[in-house]
CHARMM-style PDB file with segment names, atoms N, HN, CA, C and O in Angstrom:
ATOM      1  N   MET     1       0.849  -1.180   0.000  1.00  0.00      PROA
ATOM      2  CA  MET     1       0.000   0.000   0.000  1.00  0.00      PROA
ATOM      3  C   MET     1       0.892   1.239   0.000  1.00  0.00      PROA
ATOM      4  O   MET     1       1.871   1.317   0.743  1.00  0.00      PROA
ATOM      5  N   SER     2       0.545   2.180  -0.824  1.00  0.00      PROA
ATOM      6  HN  SER     2      -0.250   2.116  -1.427  1.00  0.00      PROA
ATOM      7  CA  SER     2       1.308   3.416  -0.947  1.00  0.00      PROA
ATOM      8  C   SER     2       1.094   4.310   0.272  1.00  0.00      PROA
ATOM      9  O   SER     2      -0.025   4.447   0.766  1.00  0.00      PROA
ATOM     10  N   LYS     3       2.167   4.906   0.742  1.00  0.00      PROA
ATOM     11  HN  LYS     3       3.076   4.795   0.341  1.00  0.00      PROA
ATOM     12  CA  LYS     3       2.085   5.850   1.864  1.00  0.00      PROA
ATOM     13  C   LYS     3       1.940   7.243   1.261  1.00  0.00      PROA
ATOM     14  O   LYS     3       2.927   7.865   0.868  1.00  0.00      PROA
ATOM     15  N   LYS     4       0.698   7.728   1.192  1.00  0.00      PROA
ATOM     16  HN  LYS     4      -0.103   7.223   1.511  1.00  0.00      PROA
ATOM     17  CA  LYS     4       0.421   9.002   0.526  1.00  0.00      PROA
ATOM     18  C   LYS     4       0.224  10.129   1.527  1.00  0.00      PROA
ATOM     19  O   LYS     4      -0.443   9.978   2.551  1.00  0.00      PROA
ATOM     20  N   ILE     5       0.829  11.267   1.194  1.00  0.00      PROA
ATOM     21  HN  ILE     5       1.370  11.390   0.362  1.00  0.00      PROA
ATOM     22  CA  ILE     5       0.689  12.481   1.993  1.00  0.00      PROA
ATOM     23  C   ILE     5       0.100  13.565   1.103  1.00  0.00      PROA
ATOM     24  O   ILE     5       0.552  13.763  -0.025  1.00  0.00      PROA
ATOM     25  N   LEU     6      -0.899  14.259   1.606  1.00  0.00      PROA
ATOM     26  HN  LEU     6      -1.266  14.098   2.523  1.00  0.00      PROA
ATOM     27  CA  LEU     6      -1.486  15.384   0.889  1.00  0.00      PROA
ATOM     28  C   LEU     6      -0.804  16.664   1.355  1.00  0.00      PROA
ATOM     29  O   LEU     6      -0.904  17.040   2.523  1.00  0.00      PROA
ATOM     30  N   ALA     7      -0.114  17.328   0.437  1.00  0.00      PROA
ATOM     31  HN  ALA     7      -0.033  17.022  -0.512  1.00  0.00      PROA
ATOM     32  CA  ALA     7       0.506  18.633   0.720  1.00  0.00      PROA
ATOM     33  C   ALA     7      -0.459  19.678   0.180  1.00  0.00      PROA
ATOM     34  O   ALA     7      -0.282  20.189  -0.927  1.00  0.00      PROA
ATOM     35  N   ASN     8      -1.469  19.988   0.961  1.00  0.00      PROA
ATOM     36  HN  ASN     8      -1.613  19.574   1.860  1.00  0.00      PROA
ATOM     37  CA  ASN     8      -2.608  20.757   0.465  1.00  0.00      PROA
ATOM     38  C   ASN     8      -2.301  22.206   0.119  1.00  0.00      PROA
ATOM     39  O   ASN     8      -2.955  22.781  -0.751  1.00  0.00      PROA
ATOM     40  N   ASP     9      -1.336  22.795   0.772  1.00  0.00      PROA
ATOM     41  HN  ASP     9      -0.805  22.328   1.479  1.00  0.00      PROA
ATOM     42  CA  ASP     9      -0.989  24.193   0.474  1.00  0.00      PROA
ATOM     43  C   ASP     9       0.329  24.289  -0.277  1.00  0.00      PROA
ATOM     44  O   ASP     9       1.004  25.318  -0.238  1.00  0.00      PROA
ATOM     45  N   GLY    10       0.689  23.217  -0.957  1.00  0.00      PROA
ATOM     46  HN  GLY    10       0.141  22.381  -0.989  1.00  0.00      PROA
ATOM     47  CA  GLY    10       1.961  23.180  -1.661  1.00  0.00      PROA
ATOM     48  C   GLY    10       3.074  22.766  -0.713  1.00  0.00      PROA
ATOM     49  O   GLY    10       2.880  22.677   0.499  1.00  0.00      PROA
ATOM     50  N   ILE    11       4.244  22.516  -1.288  1.00  0.00      PROA
ATOM     51  HN  ILE    11       4.402  22.588  -2.272  1.00  0.00      PROA
ATOM     52  CA  ILE    11       5.390  22.097  -0.483  1.00  0.00      PROA
ATOM     53  C   ILE    11       6.655  22.478  -1.231  1.00  0.00      PROA
ATOM     54  O   ILE    11       6.701  22.422  -2.460  1.00  0.00      PROA
ATOM     55  N   ASP    12       7.665  22.859  -0.498  1.00  0.00      PROA
ATOM     56  HN  ASP    12       7.628  22.904   0.500  1.00  0.00      PROA
ATOM     57  CA  ASP    12       8.955  23.179  -1.079  1.00  0.00      PROA
ATOM     58  C   ASP    12       9.521  21.931  -1.768  1.00  0.00      PROA
ATOM     59  O   ASP    12       9.332  20.813  -1.287  1.00  0.00      PROA
ATOM     60  N   ALA    13      10.203  22.125  -2.877  1.00  0.00      PROA
ATOM     61  HN  ALA    13      10.356  23.033  -3.268  1.00  0.00      PROA
ATOM     62  CA  ALA    13      10.751  21.004  -3.642  1.00  0.00      PROA
ATOM     63  C   ALA    13      11.678  20.136  -2.793  1.00  0.00      PROA
ATOM     64  O   ALA    13      11.674  18.913  -2.929  1.00  0.00      PROA
ATOM     65  N   GLN    14      12.461  20.750  -1.931  1.00  0.00      PROA
ATOM     66  HN  GLN    14      12.464  21.744  -1.821  1.00  0.00      PROA
ATOM     67  CA  GLN    14      13.377  19.989  -1.082  1.00  0.00      PROA
ATOM     68  C   GLN    14      12.608  19.135  -0.068  1.00  0.00      PROA
ATOM     69  O   GLN    14      12.977  17.990   0.191  1.00  0.00      PROA
ATOM     70  N   GLY    15      11.550  19.692   0.498  1.00  0.00      PROA
ATOM     71  HN  GLY    15      11.251  20.623   0.287  1.00  0.00      PROA
ATOM     72  CA  GLY    15      10.726  18.934   1.432  1.00  0.00      PROA
ATOM     73  C   GLY    15      10.048  17.759   0.750  1.00  0.00      PROA
ATOM     74  O   GLY    15       9.984  16.660   1.301  1.00  0.00      PROA
ATOM     75  N   LYS    16       9.547  17.999  -0.445  1.00  0.00      PROA
ATOM     76  HN  LYS    16       9.599  18.892  -0.892  1.00  0.00      PROA
ATOM     77  CA  LYS    16       8.899  16.929  -1.214  1.00  0.00      PROA
ATOM     78  C   LYS    16       9.904  15.825  -1.523  1.00  0.00      PROA
ATOM     79  O   LYS    16       9.601  14.641  -1.382  1.00  0.00      PROA
ATOM     80  N   ALA    17      11.102  16.222  -1.947  1.00  0.00      PROA
ATOM     81  HN  ALA    17      11.349  17.185  -2.062  1.00  0.00      PROA
ATOM     82  CA  ALA    17      12.139  15.243  -2.277  1.00  0.00      PROA
ATOM     83  C   ALA    17      12.515  14.396  -1.059  1.00  0.00      PROA
ATOM     84  O   ALA    17      12.711  13.187  -1.184  1.00  0.00      PROA
ATOM     85  N   LEU    18      12.617  15.019   0.106  1.00  0.00      PROA
ATOM     86  HN  LEU    18      12.458  16.001   0.207  1.00  0.00      PROA
ATOM     87  CA  LEU    18      12.947  14.276   1.327  1.00  0.00      PROA
ATOM     88  C   LEU    18      11.862  13.261   1.676  1.00  0.00      PROA
ATOM     89  O   LEU    18      12.161  12.126   2.049  1.00  0.00      PROA
ATOM     90  N   LEU    19      10.612  13.672   1.555  1.00  0.00      PROA
ATOM     91  HN  LEU    19      10.369  14.594   1.253  1.00  0.00      PROA
ATOM     92  CA  LEU    19       9.509  12.750   1.838  1.00  0.00      PROA
ATOM     93  C   LEU    19       9.489  11.595   0.840  1.00  0.00      PROA
ATOM     94  O   LEU    19       9.279  10.444   1.221  1.00  0.00      PROA
ATOM     95  N   GLU    20       9.708  11.903  -0.431  1.00  0.00      PROA
ATOM     96  HN  GLU    20       9.878  12.839  -0.741  1.00  0.00      PROA
ATOM     97  CA  GLU    20       9.724  10.852  -1.448  1.00  0.00      PROA
ATOM     98  C   GLU    20      10.893   9.895  -1.227  1.00  0.00      PROA
ATOM     99  O   GLU    20      10.747   8.688  -1.416  1.00  0.00      PROA
ATOM    100  N   LYS    21      12.038  10.418  -0.833  1.00  0.00      PROA
ATOM    101  HN  LYS    21      12.157  11.399  -0.680  1.00  0.00      PROA
ATOM    102  CA  LYS    21      13.201   9.571  -0.546  1.00  0.00      PROA
ATOM    103  C   LYS    21      12.900   8.625   0.615  1.00  0.00      PROA
ATOM    104  O   LYS    21      13.425   7.513   0.672  1.00  0.00      PROA
ATOM    105  N   ALA    22      12.052   9.075   1.534  1.00  0.00      PROA
ATOM    106  HN  ALA    22      11.625   9.978   1.488  1.00  0.00      PROA
ATOM    107  CA  ALA    22      11.661   8.250   2.681  1.00  0.00      PROA
ATOM    108  C   ALA    22      10.548   7.262   2.330  1.00  0.00      PROA
ATOM    109  O   ALA    22      10.093   6.513   3.195  1.00  0.00      PROA
ATOM    110  N   GLY    23      10.107   7.253   1.075  1.00  0.00      PROA
ATOM    111  HN  GLY    23      10.477   7.862   0.373  1.00  0.00      PROA
ATOM    112  CA  GLY    23       9.120   6.275   0.639  1.00  0.00      PROA
ATOM    113  C   GLY    23       7.687   6.760   0.560  1.00  0.00      PROA
ATOM    114  O   GLY    23       6.775   5.964   0.337  1.00  0.00      PROA
ATOM    115  N   PHE    24       7.475   8.053   0.738  1.00  0.00      PROA
ATOM    116  HN  PHE    24       8.216   8.700   0.919  1.00  0.00      PROA
ATOM    117  CA  PHE    24       6.125   8.602   0.662  1.00  0.00      PROA
ATOM    118  C   PHE    24       5.821   9.087  -0.752  1.00  0.00      PROA
ATOM    119  O   PHE    24       6.721   9.503  -1.482  1.00  0.00      PROA
ATOM    120  N   THR    25       4.565   9.031  -1.125  1.00  0.00      PROA
ATOM    121  HN  THR    25       3.834   8.693  -0.532  1.00  0.00      PROA
ATOM    122  CA  THR    25       4.078   9.663  -2.342  1.00  0.00      PROA
ATOM    123  C   THR    25       3.439  10.970  -1.912  1.00  0.00      PROA
ATOM    124  O   THR    25       2.524  10.975  -1.088  1.00  0.00      PROA
ATOM    125  N   VAL    26       3.915  12.083  -2.465  1.00  0.00      PROA
ATOM    126  HN  VAL    26       4.658  12.080  -3.135  1.00  0.00      PROA
ATOM    127  CA  VAL    26       3.422  13.400  -2.066  1.00  0.00      PROA
ATOM    128  C   VAL    26       2.468  13.918  -3.132  1.00  0.00      PROA
ATOM    129  O   VAL    26       2.853  14.091  -4.289  1.00  0.00      PROA
ATOM    130  N   ILE    27       1.231  14.163  -2.743  1.00  0.00      PROA
ATOM    131  HN  ILE    27       0.918  14.023  -1.804  1.00  0.00      PROA
ATOM    132  CA  ILE    27       0.196  14.669  -3.637  1.00  0.00      PROA
ATOM    133  C   ILE    27       0.046  16.160  -3.369  1.00  0.00      PROA
ATOM    134  O   ILE    27      -0.165  16.569  -2.228  1.00  0.00      PROA
ATOM    135  N   THR    28       0.155  16.977  -4.420  1.00  0.00      PROA
ATOM    136  HN  THR    28       0.326  16.644  -5.347  1.00  0.00      PROA
ATOM    137  CA  THR    28       0.099  18.430  -4.238  1.00  0.00      PROA
ATOM    138  C   THR    28      -1.196  19.040  -4.764  1.00  0.00      PROA
ATOM    139  O   THR    28      -1.302  20.258  -4.903  1.00  0.00      PROA
ATOM    140  N   GLU    29      -2.168  18.200  -5.053  1.00  0.00      PROA
ATOM    141  HN  GLU    29      -2.081  17.210  -4.941  1.00  0.00      PROA
ATOM    142  CA  GLU    29      -3.477  18.692  -5.499  1.00  0.00      PROA
ATOM    143  C   GLU    29      -4.126  19.500  -4.373  1.00  0.00      PROA
ATOM    144  O   GLU    29      -4.129  19.068  -3.221  1.00  0.00      PROA
ATOM    145  N   LYS    30      -4.669  20.655  -4.701  1.00  0.00      PROA
ATOM    146  HN  LYS    30      -4.667  21.006  -5.638  1.00  0.00      PROA
ATOM    147  CA  LYS    30      -5.345  21.507  -3.709  1.00  0.00      PROA
ATOM    148  C   LYS    30      -6.776  21.007  -3.508  1.00  0.00      PROA
ATOM    149  O   LYS    30      -7.546  20.908  -4.463  1.00  0.00      PROA
ATOM    150  N   VAL    31      -7.119  20.697  -2.272  1.00  0.00      PROA
ATOM    151  HN  VAL    31      -6.493  20.777  -1.497  1.00  0.00      PROA
ATOM    152  CA  VAL    31      -8.463  20.241  -1.927  1.00  0.00      PROA
ATOM    153  C   VAL    31      -9.131  21.352  -1.123  1.00  0.00      PROA
ATOM    154  O   VAL    31      -8.553  21.865  -0.165  1.00  0.00      PROA
ATOM    155  N   ALA    32     -10.342  21.719  -1.513  1.00  0.00      PROA
ATOM    156  HN  ALA    32     -10.811  21.302  -2.291  1.00  0.00      PROA
ATOM    157  CA  ALA    32     -11.084  22.763  -0.806  1.00  0.00      PROA
ATOM    158  C   ALA    32     -11.362  22.330   0.632  1.00  0.00      PROA
ATOM    159  O   ALA    32     -11.557  21.147   0.912  1.00  0.00      PROA
ATOM    160  N   GLN    33     -11.376  23.296   1.527  1.00  0.00      PROA
ATOM    161  HN  GLN    33     -11.218  24.257   1.299  1.00  0.00      PROA
ATOM    162  CA  GLN    33     -11.591  23.040   2.955  1.00  0.00      PROA
ATOM    163  C   GLN    33     -12.802  22.140   3.193  1.00  0.00      PROA
ATOM    164  O   GLN    33     -12.730  21.204   3.990  1.00  0.00      PROA
ATOM    165  N   GLU    34     -13.903  22.413   2.515  1.00  0.00      PROA
ATOM    166  HN  GLU    34     -13.961  23.173   1.868  1.00  0.00      PROA
ATOM    167  CA  GLU    34     -15.134  21.651   2.743  1.00  0.00      PROA
ATOM    168  C   GLU    34     -15.068  20.223   2.201  1.00  0.00      PROA
ATOM    169  O   GLU    34     -15.945  19.413   2.501  1.00  0.00      PROA
ATOM    170  N   ASN    35     -14.041  19.901   1.407  1.00  0.00      PROA
ATOM    171  HN  ASN    35     -13.328  20.558   1.163  1.00  0.00      PROA
ATOM    172  CA  ASN    35     -13.895  18.558   0.844  1.00  0.00      PROA
ATOM    173  C   ASN    35     -12.747  17.765   1.464  1.00  0.00      PROA
ATOM    174  O   ASN    35     -12.480  16.637   1.047  1.00  0.00      PROA
ATOM    175  N   LEU    36     -12.070  18.338   2.450  1.00  0.00      PROA
ATOM    176  HN  LEU    36     -12.287  19.254   2.789  1.00  0.00      PROA
ATOM    177  CA  LEU    36     -10.892  17.684   3.032  1.00  0.00      PROA
ATOM    178  C   LEU    36     -11.198  16.313   3.625  1.00  0.00      PROA
ATOM    179  O   LEU    36     -10.486  15.348   3.348  1.00  0.00      PROA
ATOM    180  N   ILE    37     -12.236  16.219   4.424  1.00  0.00      PROA
ATOM    181  HN  ILE    37     -12.814  17.003   4.649  1.00  0.00      PROA
ATOM    182  CA  ILE    37     -12.560  14.948   5.081  1.00  0.00      PROA
ATOM    183  C   ILE    37     -12.785  13.860   4.046  1.00  0.00      PROA
ATOM    184  O   ILE    37     -12.223  12.771   4.154  1.00  0.00      PROA
ATOM    185  N   GLN    38     -13.597  14.147   3.053  1.00  0.00      PROA
ATOM    186  HN  GLN    38     -14.054  15.032   2.966  1.00  0.00      PROA
ATOM    187  CA  GLN    38     -13.889  13.163   2.016  1.00  0.00      PROA
ATOM    188  C   GLN    38     -12.621  12.765   1.272  1.00  0.00      PROA
ATOM    189  O   GLN    38     -12.386  11.578   1.045  1.00  0.00      PROA
ATOM    190  N   ALA    39     -11.807  13.732   0.891  1.00  0.00      PROA
ATOM    191  HN  ALA    39     -11.997  14.696   1.075  1.00  0.00      PROA
ATOM    192  CA  ALA    39     -10.590  13.444   0.127  1.00  0.00      PROA
ATOM    193  C   ALA    39      -9.599  12.611   0.935  1.00  0.00      PROA
ATOM    194  O   ALA    39      -9.031  11.649   0.417  1.00  0.00      PROA
ATOM    195  N   ILE    40      -9.390  12.970   2.191  1.00  0.00      PROA
ATOM    196  HN  ILE    40      -9.851  13.751   2.611  1.00  0.00      PROA
ATOM    197  CA  ILE    40      -8.438  12.234   3.031  1.00  0.00      PROA
ATOM    198  C   ILE    40      -8.874  10.783   3.186  1.00  0.00      PROA
ATOM    199  O   ILE    40      -8.058   9.871   3.053  1.00  0.00      PROA
ATOM    200  N   ASN    41     -10.139  10.567   3.462  1.00  0.00      PROA
ATOM    201  HN  ASN    41     -10.802  11.308   3.570  1.00  0.00      PROA
ATOM    202  CA  ASN    41     -10.637   9.203   3.652  1.00  0.00      PROA
ATOM    203  C   ASN    41     -10.720   8.430   2.341  1.00  0.00      PROA
ATOM    204  O   ASN    41     -10.381   7.247   2.301  1.00  0.00      PROA
ATOM    205  N   GLU    42     -11.160   9.072   1.284  1.00  0.00      PROA
ATOM    206  HN  GLU    42     -11.436  10.032   1.317  1.00  0.00      PROA
ATOM    207  CA  GLU    42     -11.313   8.404  -0.011  1.00  0.00      PROA
ATOM    208  C   GLU    42      -9.963   7.966  -0.584  1.00  0.00      PROA
ATOM    209  O   GLU    42      -9.838   6.857  -1.104  1.00  0.00      PROA
ATOM    210  N   HSD    43      -8.970   8.826  -0.490  1.00  0.00      PROA
ATOM    211  HN  HSD    43      -9.072   9.727  -0.068  1.00  0.00      PROA
ATOM    212  CA  HSD    43      -7.659   8.530  -1.079  1.00  0.00      PROA
ATOM    213  C   HSD    43      -6.701   7.884  -0.078  1.00  0.00      PROA
ATOM    214  O   HSD    43      -5.564   7.558  -0.419  1.00  0.00      PROA
ATOM    215  N   LYS    44      -7.166   7.703   1.152  1.00  0.00      PROA
ATOM    216  HN  LYS    44      -8.090   7.968   1.429  1.00  0.00      PROA
ATOM    217  CA  LYS    44      -6.396   7.042   2.207  1.00  0.00      PROA
ATOM    218  C   LYS    44      -5.031   7.694   2.440  1.00  0.00      PROA
ATOM    219  O   LYS    44      -4.010   7.015   2.547  1.00  0.00      PROA
ATOM    220  N   TYR    45      -5.039   9.031   2.515  1.00  0.00      PROA
ATOM    221  HN  TYR    45      -5.869   9.583   2.428  1.00  0.00      PROA
ATOM    222  CA  TYR    45      -3.815   9.750   2.859  1.00  0.00      PROA
ATOM    223  C   TYR    45      -3.453   9.423   4.302  1.00  0.00      PROA
ATOM    224  O   TYR    45      -4.323   9.377   5.172  1.00  0.00      PROA
ATOM    225  N   ILE    46      -2.176   9.197   4.550  1.00  0.00      PROA
ATOM    226  HN  ILE    46      -1.470   9.234   3.844  1.00  0.00      PROA
ATOM    227  CA  ILE    46      -1.747   8.915   5.927  1.00  0.00      PROA
ATOM    228  C   ILE    46      -1.191  10.163   6.603  1.00  0.00      PROA
ATOM    229  O   ILE    46      -0.894  10.151   7.798  1.00  0.00      PROA
ATOM    230  N   GLY    47      -1.053  11.239   5.834  1.00  0.00      PROA
ATOM    231  HN  GLY    47      -1.295  11.250   4.863  1.00  0.00      PROA
ATOM    232  CA  GLY    47      -0.548  12.484   6.399  1.00  0.00      PROA
ATOM    233  C   GLY    47      -1.055  13.678   5.621  1.00  0.00      PROA
ATOM    234  O   GLY    47      -1.473  13.560   4.469  1.00  0.00      PROA
ATOM    235  N   LEU    48      -1.011  14.824   6.264  1.00  0.00      PROA
ATOM    236  HN  LEU    48      -0.672  14.920   7.200  1.00  0.00      PROA
ATOM    237  CA  LEU    48      -1.468  16.073   5.665  1.00  0.00      PROA
ATOM    238  C   LEU    48      -0.505  17.175   6.072  1.00  0.00      PROA
ATOM    239  O   LEU    48      -0.239  17.366   7.258  1.00  0.00      PROA
ATOM    240  N   THR    49       0.017  17.901   5.087  1.00  0.00      PROA
ATOM    241  HN  THR    49      -0.200  17.746   4.123  1.00  0.00      PROA
ATOM    242  CA  THR    49       0.822  19.076   5.403  1.00  0.00      PROA
ATOM    243  C   THR    49       0.059  20.305   4.939  1.00  0.00      PROA
ATOM    244  O   THR    49      -0.598  20.294   3.898  1.00  0.00      PROA
ATOM    245  N   VAL    50       0.158  21.354   5.726  1.00  0.00      PROA
ATOM    246  HN  VAL    50       0.692  21.363   6.572  1.00  0.00      PROA
ATOM    247  CA  VAL    50      -0.503  22.616   5.392  1.00  0.00      PROA
ATOM    248  C   VAL    50       0.435  23.764   5.728  1.00  0.00      PROA
ATOM    249  O   VAL    50       1.409  23.598   6.463  1.00  0.00      PROA
ATOM    250  N   ARG    51       0.130  24.904   5.189  1.00  0.00      PROA
ATOM    251  HN  ARG    51      -0.661  25.038   4.592  1.00  0.00      PROA
ATOM    252  CA  ARG    51       0.831  26.128   5.563  1.00  0.00      PROA
ATOM    253  C   ARG    51      -0.195  26.981   6.281  1.00  0.00      PROA
ATOM    254  O   ARG    51      -0.650  26.607   7.361  1.00  0.00      PROA
ATOM    255  N   SER    52      -0.568  28.104   5.718  1.00  0.00      PROA
ATOM    256  HN  SER    52      -0.197  28.408   4.840  1.00  0.00      PROA
ATOM    257  CA  SER    52      -1.538  28.952   6.418  1.00  0.00      PROA
ATOM    258  C   SER    52      -2.907  28.990   5.751  1.00  0.00      PROA
ATOM    259  O   SER    52      -3.868  29.458   6.360  1.00  0.00      PROA
ATOM    260  N   ALA    53      -3.019  28.515   4.523  1.00  0.00      PROA
ATOM    261  HN  ALA    53      -2.238  28.135   4.028  1.00  0.00      PROA
ATOM    262  CA  ALA    53      -4.295  28.602   3.812  1.00  0.00      PROA
ATOM    263  C   ALA    53      -5.323  27.595   4.330  1.00  0.00      PROA
ATOM    264  O   ALA    53      -6.497  27.929   4.482  1.00  0.00      PROA
ATOM    265  N   THR    54      -4.886  26.375   4.597  1.00  0.00      PROA
ATOM    266  HN  THR    54      -3.932  26.104   4.473  1.00  0.00      PROA
ATOM    267  CA  THR    54      -5.792  25.327   5.057  1.00  0.00      PROA
ATOM    268  C   THR    54      -5.829  25.306   6.576  1.00  0.00      PROA
ATOM    269  O   THR    54      -4.790  25.355   7.234  1.00  0.00      PROA
ATOM    270  N   LYS    55      -7.017  25.235   7.118  1.00  0.00      PROA
ATOM    271  HN  LYS    55      -7.861  25.196   6.584  1.00  0.00      PROA
ATOM    272  CA  LYS    55      -7.205  25.120   8.565  1.00  0.00      PROA
ATOM    273  C   LYS    55      -7.621  23.685   8.878  1.00  0.00      PROA
ATOM    274  O   LYS    55      -8.638  23.205   8.376  1.00  0.00      PROA
ATOM    275  N   VAL    56      -6.843  23.009   9.701  1.00  0.00      PROA
ATOM    276  HN  VAL    56      -6.018  23.398  10.109  1.00  0.00      PROA
ATOM    277  CA  VAL    56      -7.178  21.642  10.092  1.00  0.00      PROA
ATOM    278  C   VAL    56      -7.956  21.731  11.401  1.00  0.00      PROA
ATOM    279  O   VAL    56      -7.391  21.793  12.493  1.00  0.00      PROA
ATOM    280  N   ARG    57      -9.270  21.733  11.243  1.00  0.00      PROA
ATOM    281  HN  ARG    57      -9.729  21.682  10.356  1.00  0.00      PROA
ATOM    282  CA  ARG    57     -10.158  21.889  12.395  1.00  0.00      PROA
ATOM    283  C   ARG    57     -10.402  20.539  13.080  1.00  0.00      PROA
ATOM    284  O   ARG    57     -10.071  19.479  12.548  1.00  0.00      PROA
ATOM    285  N   LYS    58     -10.977  20.615  14.248  1.00  0.00      PROA
ATOM    286  HN  LYS    58     -11.245  21.476  14.679  1.00  0.00      PROA
ATOM    287  CA  LYS    58     -11.272  19.424  15.042  1.00  0.00      PROA
ATOM    288  C   LYS    58     -12.132  18.426  14.271  1.00  0.00      PROA
ATOM    289  O   LYS    58     -11.914  17.219  14.374  1.00  0.00      PROA
ATOM    290  N   ASP    59     -13.099  18.909  13.506  1.00  0.00      PROA
ATOM    291  HN  ASP    59     -13.275  19.890  13.422  1.00  0.00      PROA
ATOM    292  CA  ASP    59     -13.971  17.992  12.768  1.00  0.00      PROA
ATOM    293  C   ASP    59     -13.185  17.182  11.744  1.00  0.00      PROA
ATOM    294  O   ASP    59     -13.510  16.021  11.497  1.00  0.00      PROA
ATOM    295  N   VAL    60     -12.163  17.773  11.150  1.00  0.00      PROA
ATOM    296  HN  VAL    60     -11.898  18.717  11.351  1.00  0.00      PROA
ATOM    297  CA  VAL    60     -11.328  17.053  10.183  1.00  0.00      PROA
ATOM    298  C   VAL    60     -10.519  15.980  10.913  1.00  0.00      PROA
ATOM    299  O   VAL    60     -10.465  14.834  10.468  1.00  0.00      PROA
ATOM    300  N   ILE    61      -9.906  16.341  12.008  1.00  0.00      PROA
ATOM    301  HN  ILE    61      -9.950  17.273  12.369  1.00  0.00      PROA
ATOM    302  CA  ILE    61      -9.099  15.384  12.777  1.00  0.00      PROA
ATOM    303  C   ILE    61      -9.960  14.227  13.273  1.00  0.00      PROA
ATOM    304  O   ILE    61      -9.560  13.068  13.168  1.00  0.00      PROA
ATOM    305  N   ASP    62     -11.128  14.529  13.808  1.00  0.00      PROA
ATOM    306  HN  ASP    62     -11.453  15.471  13.894  1.00  0.00      PROA
ATOM    307  CA  ASP    62     -12.012  13.492  14.346  1.00  0.00      PROA
ATOM    308  C   ASP    62     -12.547  12.555  13.267  1.00  0.00      PROA
ATOM    309  O   ASP    62     -12.794  11.381  13.541  1.00  0.00      PROA
ATOM    310  N   ALA    63     -12.728  13.054  12.049  1.00  0.00      PROA
ATOM    311  HN  ALA    63     -12.527  14.008  11.827  1.00  0.00      PROA
ATOM    312  CA  ALA    63     -13.343  12.260  10.985  1.00  0.00      PROA
ATOM    313  C   ALA    63     -12.346  11.455  10.156  1.00  0.00      PROA
ATOM    314  O   ALA    63     -12.742  10.672   9.292  1.00  0.00      PROA
ATOM    315  N   CYS    64     -11.063  11.645  10.416  1.00  0.00      PROA
ATOM    316  HN  CYS    64     -10.742  12.281  11.118  1.00  0.00      PROA
ATOM    317  CA  CYS    64     -10.042  10.975   9.607  1.00  0.00      PROA
ATOM    318  C   CYS    64      -9.148  10.126  10.504  1.00  0.00      PROA
ATOM    319  O   CYS    64      -8.293  10.646  11.221  1.00  0.00      PROA
ATOM    320  N   PRO    65      -9.357   8.810  10.453  1.00  0.00      PROA
ATOM    321  CA  PRO    65      -8.575   7.922  11.340  1.00  0.00      PROA
ATOM    322  C   PRO    65      -7.086   7.942  11.024  1.00  0.00      PROA
ATOM    323  OT1 PRO    65      -6.307   7.251  11.681  1.00  0.00      PROA
TER     324      PRO     65
END
Protein backbone atom coordinates (compact mmCIF):
# COMPACT_ATOMS: atom_id res chain seq x y z
CA UNK A 1 0.00 0.00 0.00
CA UNK A 2 1.31 3.42 -0.95
CA UNK A 3 2.08 5.85 1.86
CA UNK A 4 0.42 9.00 0.53
CA UNK A 5 0.69 12.48 1.99
CA UNK A 6 -1.49 15.38 0.89
CA UNK A 7 0.51 18.63 0.72
CA UNK A 8 -2.61 20.76 0.47
CA UNK A 9 -0.99 24.19 0.47
CA UNK A 10 1.96 23.18 -1.66
CA UNK A 11 5.39 22.10 -0.48
CA UNK A 12 8.96 23.18 -1.08
CA UNK A 13 10.75 21.00 -3.64
CA UNK A 14 13.38 19.99 -1.08
CA UNK A 15 10.73 18.93 1.43
CA UNK A 16 8.90 16.93 -1.21
CA UNK A 17 12.14 15.24 -2.28
CA UNK A 18 12.95 14.28 1.33
CA UNK A 19 9.51 12.75 1.84
CA UNK A 20 9.72 10.85 -1.45
CA UNK A 21 13.20 9.57 -0.55
CA UNK A 22 11.66 8.25 2.68
CA UNK A 23 9.12 6.27 0.64
CA UNK A 24 6.12 8.60 0.66
CA UNK A 25 4.08 9.66 -2.34
CA UNK A 26 3.42 13.40 -2.07
CA UNK A 27 0.20 14.67 -3.64
CA UNK A 28 0.10 18.43 -4.24
CA UNK A 29 -3.48 18.69 -5.50
CA UNK A 30 -5.34 21.51 -3.71
CA UNK A 31 -8.46 20.24 -1.93
CA UNK A 32 -11.08 22.76 -0.81
CA UNK A 33 -11.59 23.04 2.96
CA UNK A 34 -15.13 21.65 2.74
CA UNK A 35 -13.89 18.56 0.84
CA UNK A 36 -10.89 17.68 3.03
CA UNK A 37 -12.56 14.95 5.08
CA UNK A 38 -13.89 13.16 2.02
CA UNK A 39 -10.59 13.44 0.13
CA UNK A 40 -8.44 12.23 3.03
CA UNK A 41 -10.64 9.20 3.65
CA UNK A 42 -11.31 8.40 -0.01
CA UNK A 43 -7.66 8.53 -1.08
CA UNK A 44 -6.40 7.04 2.21
CA UNK A 45 -3.82 9.75 2.86
CA UNK A 46 -1.75 8.92 5.93
CA UNK A 47 -0.55 12.48 6.40
CA UNK A 48 -1.47 16.07 5.66
CA UNK A 49 0.82 19.08 5.40
CA UNK A 50 -0.50 22.62 5.39
CA UNK A 51 0.83 26.13 5.56
CA UNK A 52 -1.54 28.95 6.42
CA UNK A 53 -4.29 28.60 3.81
CA UNK A 54 -5.79 25.33 5.06
CA UNK A 55 -7.20 25.12 8.56
CA UNK A 56 -7.18 21.64 10.09
CA UNK A 57 -10.16 21.89 12.39
CA UNK A 58 -11.27 19.42 15.04
CA UNK A 59 -13.97 17.99 12.77
CA UNK A 60 -11.33 17.05 10.18
CA UNK A 61 -9.10 15.38 12.78
CA UNK A 62 -12.01 13.49 14.35
CA UNK A 63 -13.34 12.26 10.98
CA UNK A 64 -10.04 10.98 9.61
CA UNK A 65 -8.57 7.92 11.34
